[in-house]
C-alpha positions in Angstrom: 64.9 4.1 -101.7 65.6 1.3 -104.0 66.5 1.5 -108.1 65.9 -0.5 -110.9 67.8 0.0 -114.8 64.8 0.5 -116.6 66.7 -0.9 -120.3 65.8 -0.1 -124.3 65.2 -2.5 -126.6 66.1 -3.3 -130.5 64.0 -5.6 -132.6 66.5 -7.9 -134.4 63.5 -9.2 -136.7 60.2 -7.7 -136.8 57.0 -8.5 -139.3 53.7 -7.8 -139.2 51.9 -10.9 -139.9 48.4 -10.3 -140.1 45.3 -7.5 -138.4 43.1 -9.1 -136.0 39.2 -8.6 -135.8 40.0 -6.0 -132.9 42.1 -3.7 -135.0 45.0 -5.1 -133.4 48.3 -6.6 -135.4 49.8 -10.1 -135.2 53.5 -9.6 -135.4 56.5 -11.5 -135.3 59.5 -10.1 -133.6 62.9 -10.9 -131.8 63.4 -8.2 -128.7 67.2 -7.7 -126.7 67.8 -5.6 -124.5 70.6 -3.0 -124.8 72.8 -1.0 -122.4 71.0 2.3 -122.5 67.9 3.1 -120.9 66.2 4.3 -118.1 66.8 4.5 -114.5 63.8 4.5 -111.9 63.7 5.5 -108.0 61.4 4.4 -105.4 61.0 4.9 -101.9 57.6 3.8 -99.5 55.1 6.7 -98.8 52.9 5.6 -95.6 50.1 7.9 -96.5 49.4 5.1 -99.6 49.9 7.8 -102.6 51.6 7.2 -105.6 53.7 10.2 -107.4 55.9 10.1 -109.9 59.0 13.0 -110.4 61.4 13.5 -113.0 64.8 15.1 -114.3 63.4 16.8 -116.7 59.6 18.3 -117.9 57.5 15.1 -119.5 54.8 15.9 -122.3 51.8 14.1 -120.1 50.8 14.1 -116.5 52.0 11.1 -114.2 48.4 9.7 -113.9 48.8 8.8 -118.0 52.5 7.4 -117.0 52.8 3.5 -117.0 55.0 3.7 -114.1 52.0 4.8 -112.2 49.7 2.8 -113.7 52.1 -0.1 -113.0 51.4 0.7 -108.9 47.9 1.6 -109.4 47.2 -2.8 -110.4 49.6 -4.0 -108.1 47.8 -2.0 -105.2 44.5 -3.6 -106.8 46.2 -6.7 -107.0 48.1 -7.3 -103.4 45.8 -4.8 -101.4 48.5 -2.7 -100.9 48.4 -0.1 -98.2 51.5 2.1 -98.5 52.3 4.2 -101.2 55.3 4.9 -102.8 57.3 7.8 -104.3 58.8 7.4 -107.7 61.3 9.6 -109.2 62.5 8.7 -112.8 65.8 9.8 -114.5 64.6 9.9 -117.8 67.2 9.3 -120.8 65.1 7.4 -123.8 63.6 9.6 -126.4 59.6 9.5 -126.7 58.1 7.7 -130.0 61.7 6.3 -130.5 60.6 2.9 -130.8 62.8 1.7 -127.8 60.3 0.7 -125.6 60.9 3.3 -122.9 57.9 3.4 -121.2 56.6 -0.1 -121.1 60.6 -1.2 -119.8 60.0 2.2 -117.0 56.4 0.4 -116.1 58.4 -3.2 -115.6 61.0 -1.8 -113.9 57.8 0.1 -111.2 56.7 -4.0 -111.7 60.1 -5.5 -110.4 61.3 -2.3 -107.6 57.8 -2.7 -106.3 57.9 -6.0 -105.7 61.2 -5.4 -103.1 59.9 -2.0 -102.0 56.2 -3.7 -100.9 57.8 -7.2 -99.7 55.3 -8.9 -102.4 57.2 -11.5 -102.8 55.7 -12.2 -106.6 57.5 -14.5 -109.2 58.7 -13.0 -112.6 56.0 -15.1 -114.3 53.6 -13.3 -112.1 54.9 -10.0 -112.9 54.8 -10.6 -116.4 51.2 -11.8 -116.5 50.6 -8.1 -114.8 52.9 -6.5 -117.3 51.0 -7.9 -120.2 48.0 -6.2 -118.8 49.6 -2.7 -119.1 51.1 -3.1 -122.7 52.2 -5.8 -124.8 56.0 -5.1 -124.5 55.8 -4.8 -120.3 56.0 -8.4 -119.8 59.1 -8.4 -122.1 60.6 -6.1 -120.5 60.3 -7.9 -116.6 62.8 -10.0 -117.8 64.8 -8.4 -120.4 67.3 -10.7 -122.4 66.7 -11.8 -125.7 63.1 -12.9 -126.8 61.0 -13.9 -129.7 57.5 -12.5 -129.7 54.6 -13.5 -131.4 51.0 -12.3 -131.2 50.5 -8.7 -130.5 53.9 -8.6 -128.9 52.9 -10.7 -125.6 53.6 -14.1 -126.6 57.1 -14.7 -125.2 60.1 -17.2 -125.9 62.9 -16.3 -124.0 65.8 -17.1 -126.3 69.6 -17.0 -125.2 71.1 -13.8 -125.2 73.8 -12.7 -127.6 77.1 -11.7 -126.6 77.1 -8.1 -126.2 81.3 -8.6 -126.4 80.8 -9.1 -130.4 79.9 -6.3 -131.6 78.5 -2.4 -130.5 74.8 -1.1 -130.7 74.9 2.5 -132.2 71.5 3.7 -131.5 70.6 7.3 -133.4 67.1 9.1 -133.5 66.5 11.3 -135.3 64.6 15.1 -135.3 60.9 13.1 -135.8 58.8 10.9 -134.0 57.0 7.8 -135.6 53.3 7.4 -134.2 52.8 4.0 -133.9 49.0 3.8 -134.3 49.6 5.6 -137.8 52.4 3.2 -138.9 50.2 0.0 -138.0 47.4 1.7 -140.1 49.5 2.1 -143.5 51.5 -1.4 -142.9 50.1 -4.3 -145.5 50.6 -7.6 -143.8 53.4 -10.0 -144.6 51.8 -13.6 -143.7 54.0 -15.9 -141.6 56.3 -17.8 -143.6 58.9 -14.7 -143.2 58.5 -14.8 -139.8 58.3 -18.6 -139.3 61.6 -19.2 -141.3 63.3 -16.8 -138.9 61.8 -18.1 -135.7 62.8 -21.7 -137.0 66.1 -20.9 -137.5 67.0 -19.1 -133.9 65.1 -22.2 -131.8 67.7 -24.6 -134.3 71.0 -22.2 -133.7 71.1 -21.7 -137.3 71.3 -17.8 -136.8 73.4 -16.9 -133.5 75.0 -14.1 -134.9 72.9 -11.3 -136.0 76.3 -9.5 -137.9 76.9 -12.7 -140.4 75.0 -12.4 -143.2 72.9 -15.4 -142.9 70.8 -13.8 -140.1 67.6 -12.4 -141.4 68.0 -8.7 -141.0 64.4 -7.4 -141.6 62.2 -4.4 -140.3 58.6 -4.3 -142.2 58.2 -1.2 -141.1 61.3 0.2 -142.9 59.2 0.7 -146.1 56.6 3.0 -145.4 58.4 4.7 -142.4 61.3 5.1 -145.0 58.7 6.6 -147.6 57.3 9.1 -145.3 60.5 10.3 -143.0 63.0 10.8 -145.6 65.3 11.6 -142.7 65.1 8.4 -141.3 66.4 6.3 -144.4 68.8 8.9 -145.1 70.3 8.4 -141.5 70.1 4.4 -141.8 71.9 5.1 -145.1 75.0 7.1 -143.3 75.3 4.3 -140.8 75.9 1.7 -143.0 77.9 3.9 -145.0 80.3 4.1 -141.9 80.5 0.0 -141.5 77.2 -0.4 -139.6 74.6 -3.5 -140.1 71.8 -1.0 -139.5 67.7 -1.0 -139.2 64.9 0.5 -137.5 63.8 -0.5 -134.0 60.4 -1.3 -133.7 58.0 1.3 -135.7 60.5 3.9 -135.4 62.1 7.1 -135.4 65.3 4.9 -133.8 67.8 3.3 -136.4 70.2 1.3 -134.5 73.3 0.0 -136.0 75.9 -3.2 -135.1 79.6 -2.8 -135.5 82.0 -5.4 -135.4 84.8 -2.9 -133.5 83.9 -0.1 -130.9 85.9 2.0 -132.8 83.7 1.9 -135.9 80.9 3.2 -133.8 82.6 6.1 -132.6 83.4 6.8 -136.1 79.8 6.6 -136.9 78.6 8.3 -133.7 80.6 11.4 -135.1 79.2 11.1 -138.2 75.6 11.3 -137.3 76.0 13.8 -133.8 74.4 17.0 -135.8 71.6 15.3 -136.7 69.9 13.2 -133.8 67.6 14.1 -130.9 69.5 10.8 -129.3 72.4 9.1 -129.9 74.5 6.9 -127.4 76.8 4.0 -128.2 75.7 0.7 -126.4 75.9 -2.9 -126.5 73.4 -5.7 -126.2 72.4 -7.2 -122.6 71.0 -10.5 -121.4 68.7 -8.2 -118.1 
């Protein structure tokens, strides 16, 4: 049996640039993986079947899981006769803006590449991942990347040193429907994103704890008005000395702290208000 870690991500910058004719939105964001996540296990199924088991009941049938869809797609592309039995140790919450489902799918691609002996390179897995979902391609490699388009046009960046700050991820007792968030957002245009991306590429922005970093999430205005519990959570984390922001379209808020001690204090301050709460660090994979 093989296993793959499926890390969560945070968005260190996120702007919705414009709405496309197909209804999707062009975004500009910076993804970064963090050290909390799910773990996917897999073993060969010689009958050719694909099965998915979980450590706790999920809100959807296995056939709807991106893990299952990733296996189906690889079987189709590489003409694989073997199947797989998956077991997912699911730790990340749903509807939280942490990319859990996409990361699980990328973990399935990496795991099956080994288990089925496909010898596909990471670029090929990224291409297949993009078919499954916009964020899946990023999670194939993880680390840090600027992302454009619908999040599928990636420019890898040097990961930020995770030893320089602690990350507290806090998910309140609510979920933000992604489609609803995008429906209500007013596109901001390209200028702010281009300024940020240029700064990252030119190494003008290297430390997200530095005030020069444009720490921005376009969704905060609408999400905080619609879900004041999330706005309150951010305020409390900031009051504990964190540099806090919504991740993705929410509902999770993550907070960067200059010391683990301060992150622990913030953890204790909000622990009774969250359905998921974990201290982590920025990681390269």
